C-alpha positions in Angstrom: 41.9 -31.6 49.4 39.1 -30.2 47.1 36.6 -32.5 48.8 37.7 -31.2 52.2 37.0 -27.5 51.3 33.8 -28.5 49.6 32.7 -30.2 52.9 33.8 -27.2 55.0 31.7 -24.8 52.8 28.6 -26.7 53.6 28.7 -26.0 57.3 27.8 -22.3 57.1 24.8 -23.1 54.9 23.7 -25.8 57.4 24.1 -23.3 60.3 22.0 -20.7 58.5 19.3 -23.3 57.6 19.2 -24.7 61.1 19.1 -21.2 62.7 16.2 -20.1 60.5 14.3 -23.3 61.3 14.7 -22.8 65.0 13.7 -19.1 64.8 10.7 -20.0 62.7 9.5 -22.7 65.1 9.9 -20.4 68.0 8.5 -17.2 66.5 5.5 -18.6 64.7 3.5 -19.5 67.8 4.4 -16.1 69.3 3.2 -14.3 66.2 -0.2 -15.8 66.6 -0.5 -14.4 70.1 0.5 -10.9 69.4 -3.0 -9.7 68.7 -3.8 -9.7 72.4 -2.4 -6.4 73.9 -1.5 -8.0 77.3 0.4 -10.8 75.6 2.2 -8.4 73.3 3.4 -6.3 76.2 4.5 -9.4 78.0 6.4 -10.6 74.9 8.1 -7.2 74.5 9.1 -7.3 78.2 10.5 -10.8 78.0 12.5 -9.8 74.9 13.9 -6.7 76.6 14.8 -8.5 79.8 16.4 -11.4 77.8 18.6 -8.9 75.9 19.6 -7.1 79.1 20.4 -10.5 80.7 22.5 -11.6 77.7 24.3 -8.3 77.7 25.2 -8.5 81.4 26.3 -12.1 81.1 28.5 -11.4 78.1 30.0 -8.3 79.7 30.8 -10.3 82.8 32.5 -13.0 80.7 34.5 -10.6 78.6 35.8 -8.1 81.2 38.8 -9.2 83.2 38.3 -9.8 86.9 39.9 -7.2 89.2 42.9 -8.3 91.1 42.2 -8.6 94.7 
């Protein structure tokens, strides 16, 4: 049983390491392009629209559908 819990405790560390690796590989090329003002505005716009889209999708998934 001890081995089971030891194995389960490794998953959060793996998830954090994997997430940081993905964020690093995605954000590193974008960080190089932020010096151009047009690209910076486009990146901010993409980030804002992505957050709004995610918010709307999650709200639609969570709220119950009205009874018709």
